[in-house]
C-alpha positions in Angstrom: 103.9 73.0 94.5 103.8 75.5 91.8 105.2 78.9 92.2 103.2 82.3 92.5 103.0 84.8 89.4 106.1 87.5 91.2 108.3 84.3 91.7 107.8 83.4 87.9 108.3 87.1 87.1 111.5 86.7 89.2 112.5 84.1 87.9 112.9 85.2 84.5 115.8 87.8 85.1 113.9 91.0 83.6 113.4 94.1 85.0 111.0 96.8 85.8 111.0 100.3 84.1 110.1 102.8 85.8 105.6 102.6 86.0 104.3 105.1 83.6 102.8 108.3 85.8 99.3 110.1 84.3 100.0 113.5 82.8 97.5 116.0 81.8 94.3 113.5 80.7 96.3 110.4 79.9 96.0 107.8 82.7 98.0 104.5 81.8 95.5 102.7 83.3 91.9 102.4 85.3 90.4 100.5 87.7 87.1 99.8 87.9 85.8 97.8 90.4 87.7 94.5 90.2 88.6 94.9 86.4 91.9 97.1 85.6 92.2 98.6 82.1 95.8 99.4 81.0 96.3 102.1 78.0 98.8 104.1 76.0 102.2 102.6 77.0 105.4 103.3 74.7 108.7 101.7 74.3 110.4 102.6 76.9 114.3 102.8 78.1 116.0 102.4 81.3 116.9 105.7 81.2 112.7 106.7 81.0 113.6 108.0 77.0 111.1 106.3 74.0 111.6 103.9 71.5 111.1 105.8 68.3 111.3 104.5 64.8 109.4 101.9 62.2 110.9 98.7 61.6 112.6 97.5 58.7 113.2 101.9 58.2 114.3 103.0 61.6 114.9 99.9 63.8 116.3 96.5 62.8 114.3 93.0 63.5 116.2 92.9 66.6 115.4 96.6 67.6 111.8 96.3 66.6 111.9 92.7 69.3 113.9 94.9 72.4 111.0 97.6 71.9 107.9 95.7 72.0 109.0 93.8 75.4 109.9 96.9 76.7 106.5 97.8 75.7 104.8 94.6 77.4 107.6 95.3 80.7 106.2 98.7 80.5 102.7 97.4 81.3 103.6 94.9 83.4 105.7 98.0 85.5 101.8 99.6 85.2 100.1 96.2 86.8 102.5 95.8 89.4 102.3 99.7 90.4 98.8 99.8 90.9 98.0 96.4 92.6 101.2 95.2 94.1 101.6 92.2 92.8 101.2 89.8 89.9 99.5 87.8 92.5 96.6 89.4 92.3 95.5 89.1 88.3 93.1 86.5 88.3 92.6 86.3 84.3 94.2 88.3 81.4 91.0 88.9 79.5 92.6 91.0 76.4 95.7 91.9 75.3 95.9 94.4 72.3 99.6 95.6 71.1 100.6 97.1 67.8 103.7 97.0 66.3 104.6 99.9 63.3 106.3 98.3 60.7 
């Protein structure tokens, strides 16, 4: 018997940050039918502040890895906040991430 997506995430021991809230015209996600689109996520620290800077200038390689991980966690937090469970995600169609160097 295999684990669920929620169980697999819990086993990683990672903590999701607060999902970003819509402000003005910014919407962190849009649900259209059976599809959820994510947009504009940044690297949030646990206190809610953004990690800013460029890898190689303001951040070392390890700091860049932490920032990239935090973006992924912020995206996952948005998914969980809007659909309730990772188990409801049937397929990921596209992932696009950018890290400044």
